[in-house]
C-alpha positions in Angstrom: -11.0 29.0 -31.7 -10.3 32.4 -33.4 -7.0 33.2 -34.2 -6.7 35.9 -31.4 -7.6 33.0 -28.9 -5.1 30.8 -29.6 -2.9 33.7 -29.9 -3.8 34.3 -26.3 -3.7 30.8 -25.0 -0.1 30.6 -26.8 1.1 33.6 -25.0 -0.5 32.9 -21.8 0.4 28.6 -21.5 4.6 30.2 -23.2 4.2 32.9 -20.1 2.7 30.3 -17.2 5.6 27.7 -18.0 8.6 30.9 -18.3 7.3 32.3 -14.7 7.0 28.4 -13.0 10.8 28.0 -14.5 12.3 30.9 -12.9 10.5 30.3 -9.8 12.2 27.2 -9.3 15.2 28.1 -11.0 15.2 31.4 -8.2 14.1 29.5 -5.4 15.7 25.9 -5.5 18.2 25.6 -8.1 19.6 28.8 -7.8 23.1 27.6 -6.7 23.5 24.6 -9.2 24.1 25.0 -13.1 21.0 23.2 -14.7 22.7 23.8 -18.3 23.1 20.5 -20.0 25.5 21.7 -22.3 27.8 23.1 -19.6 27.3 19.9 -17.4 28.7 17.6 -20.5 30.9 19.6 -22.2 32.4 22.1 -19.1 32.4 25.0 -21.0 29.5 28.0 -21.2 26.8 27.7 -23.7 25.3 30.5 -25.8 22.6 31.3 -23.5 24.4 30.5 -20.1 23.3 33.5 -17.3 20.1 33.7 -19.4 18.0 32.5 -16.4 19.8 34.8 -13.7 19.5 37.6 -16.1 15.6 37.1 -16.3 15.5 37.2 -12.4 17.6 40.4 -11.7 15.4 41.6 -14.7 12.4 41.0 -12.5 14.3 42.4 -9.4 14.8 45.6 -11.5 18.3 45.2 -11.4 18.6 45.7 -14.9 22.3 46.5 -15.4 23.5 43.0 -13.4 20.4 41.3 -16.0 22.5 42.8 -19.0 26.0 41.8 -17.4 25.0 38.5 -16.9 23.4 37.9 -20.3 23.1 41.3 -22.9 20.6 39.6 -25.2 18.1 39.0 -22.2 15.3 40.7 -24.3 16.1 38.7 -27.6 14.4 35.6 -26.6 10.8 37.1 -25.2 10.5 39.2 -28.6 11.5 35.8 -30.5 8.3 34.1 -28.5 6.2 37.2 -29.6 7.0 37.0 -33.2 6.8 33.2 -33.1 3.2 33.5 -30.9 1.8 36.1 -33.4 3.3 35.2 -36.7 0.3 35.1 -38.2 -0.3 38.7 -38.8 1.4 40.0 -41.4 4.3 41.8 -40.2 4.9 39.0 -37.7 4.6 36.9 -40.6 7.3 38.4 -42.7 9.5 37.8 -39.8 9.0 34.6 -38.7 9.8 33.2 -42.4 12.4 35.2 -43.6 15.4 33.5 -44.2 17.6 36.8 -43.2 15.9 37.7 -40.2 16.7 34.3 -38.5 20.7 34.6 -40.3 21.0 37.8 -38.5 19.9 36.5 -35.0 21.5 33.7 -34.8 24.6 35.6 -36.0 24.1 38.1 -33.2 23.7 35.3 -30.8 26.8 33.8 -32.3 29.0 37.0 -31.9 27.4 37.9 -28.4 28.9 34.5 -27.5 32.2 34.9 -28.8 32.7 38.8 -27.4 31.6 36.9 -24.3 34.0 33.8 -24.2 36.9 35.7 -25.8 37.1 38.7 -24.3 35.1 38.4 -20.8 36.3 34.9 -20.1 37.6 36.0 -16.5 34.2 37.8 -15.6 31.6 35.5 -17.4 28.5 34.6 -14.6 29.4 30.7 -14.7 
């Protein structure tokens, strides 16, 4: 299998799992939290609100999606970087420590801001 076919296949499988998850979450689990972190610790995780933000995004409620989780566009971007990691620019990003430190720092900063300053308006 060529690299392009492998990349397309990985992208297709990832997309099928992602949209299947959103379908199940939206129609069957929308009234319950499925976050394992929240169930064990009774405290929101850094990705709490992410699934609902994707559902809002695909319903064209962009503002609501950002309110639920401001970094919801980051995770598909990271998935694309992973899928196309054999390409030159994505290879550099995928294996760059600085890039991953920046990504993790961004997630941590947004998480802390949401917990500290927006604790009364969190979508959890």
